[in-house]
N, C-alpha and C positions, 0 to 999 in steps of 0.2 A: 338421499338419491339425487338427484339432480337430470329436469328432463332430455339433456343428451345424452346417459348413462341408458334411460329409457329408450332413447332410439336409437340403439347398438344392432338391438336385431330386425328395424325396419327401415336399413337402408335402402337405395336403388335397386331392382336386381338385376342379375346380366342380361344384357340385348337393350337398354333403356342409354340415354345418352349419359347419365352419370352413372358411372360402376365402381366397385368397392372390392377388395380381392378379398378372397374367400375367408373368413373369421373361422378363429378357430379359441380355442380354449388355452390351447399353448402359444399359440401365438396371433392373437388381437395384433393390427395395424391402428394406432388412437393417432389420432389427431391433438395438439396444443396448439390453438388456434391462438391468434395475437391475441392479446389480453384476457386470457382464460385463468381462472383459477387451476391447482393444482391437480385437482379431485372432481374437474369436468371435462372429458375429450369426448371425441366424435369420429369415429373412421368415415372419411367420405372420401367420392374422389371426384375433380370439376371436369367437365365435359374442355378436353382435348388437352387435357393439362398431362404430363407427364410423375407427375408424384400427389401428394397431399397437401393440400393446400385448404387455408381457414378465411374467415371474412373478419374485417380486424372492426371491429365495434369501439367506439368513442362516446364519450360526454363531455362537453364546456364546463357538466355541474363538480364533476368529481374524474381525479382516477383512480384506472384501476386499483385496486385493495385500499384506497380511502376512505375517510368518511364522506357520507351522505348529506349535504345542508341542510338543514331545517326544514326552509321550505318547500321539499321533497316529500316531506314526511307529515305524517297524521299527528306532531306537535307544533308545526306551520302552517303554509300557504295550503299542502299537499297535492303539489301542483308537480303533474307527470313530469321530469330533467328533459335537456334536450339532449337527444344518440344526431350519432353520425355513421355510419359504414359503409364500406367500398367490398372490390373485388367480388362481386356478383359475376357469377357463371352466365353467358350470353342466353343458353337458351333456359333461362331464369320466366319462370311464367308469376311464380307472385311472392309473396315476404313475409315471417308470421316472426311477430317479435312476443316474446314470454318472458315473462318479472316471476319469484317464487324466490321464496325465502325458504331454506333447504333445514335453514336451522328453529323452524316452527316446533311451536312447544307438542303441535298435531302428530299422528300417527304421517301425515305426508305433509308432504311441501305449501305452503301457505303460499298462494299465486296473488300476486297484486294486479297484475296488466296482461290482460292480451286483444292484441291488434292484430289485422286481417288483415285479406285482400292490400296491401303492402303493392304499387306496381313492382317491377323492378328496373325501375328508369328512376324510382325514386332512391334518394343515397341518407334519407336522415327523417327522424319526427325534431318537431321545433320544441322549444319549450310550453310545458301547458295543454300540448295536443292534445291530450286527453279532456281536454274540456272541449274543442271545436268536431271532434270525432262526430259525424251523425250529423251534424249542423251545417258545418261550413268544407267537409270530406268528404269522401267514397270509402274510405277506410272503413271496415266495419269493431266491434269489439269483442270480446269476447267476455263469460264470466269469473268476474272473480270470489276470492271463495268465503267473501259475504254473501251471496249470489247473485253482485247486482257489478255491471256492465259500465265501465272505465277504471281506469287508476284509484287505487288507493296508495297511503304511503304506506311507507314505513311503521308502527307502532309498537317495537319488544316489548314483552316484561321485563322489569327492572332487574339487569344484573351482567351479565357477556352481551359483547357486540356478537348482532346477530347477522348473517351477510343475504347480499339481496342482488339475486342472479337475471341479468337479463341482458337475454341470448334470443336472435336473431337465426332466421334457417332462410334463407333457398330455397324455391322449393317449383318442381317443376310442370304444377300443375295451379293452376289457381281452389281456394278454397272456397264452399258456398258452404251456408248451411238455412238453413227455413225459418230459425231465431236463435239468438246468440248463444252460441256453443260452450261448453265448458274445455276445461283442457283435457279431459279423458277424450272429448269427442275430436279436441281438434287436433289431437295426437295422434290419437286412430284414424285418421283423413290423412294425415300423414306419414304411414307407412311406405316407405319405397318410394317415397317422392323427395327425398334431403338433397339438395345437391352438395351446400355449404351451409358451415354453422359460426358463428362469431358469438366471443363472450364479453360480457364484463359486468365484474361483481365491485359492488359497493357494501360500508358496515355504516351498522347504526348501533349505535346503546345509547340509554335509559339510565 
């Protein structure tokens, strides 16, 4: 299960700037964002919009559904790829990025990268951004599944390709933590505050 599905029950509530239609088992209004995989959808309503829209997430390193080059994996330079997004709602207060592998052999998706505190005017991250966050940047990183902060590239077991899902979330609040959070803590803080979501999926195989 990708993070977008986990957040289906925690979208902005009635009375906030960002609203969603009432959700029901029989009639979910789901958004398939530009660049998303077929099984990851998020229902959300952006401020002032008549319909459901999403953020466009792209990378100069690989196409949606394409293979991730070795430089961005544990088999290469293990650096984070360049990412770009757009269509951020006017009422956005911060942006969060979460990268995970839903094909992990563990019971839960393997979290490869968490970045939060991204200002709403920022429209992307440069190649290798993880190496300077906390040093030359005011952005903050959460803990990956290895218990470390920063980006850890794909390193799947030999066999079928794994999917690596890059997800950006526009929030109506800034996120603050006393210490680097894990994914569960970030998701808990995001409840009821997601305005929009964008997604990009890359593949890697050994």
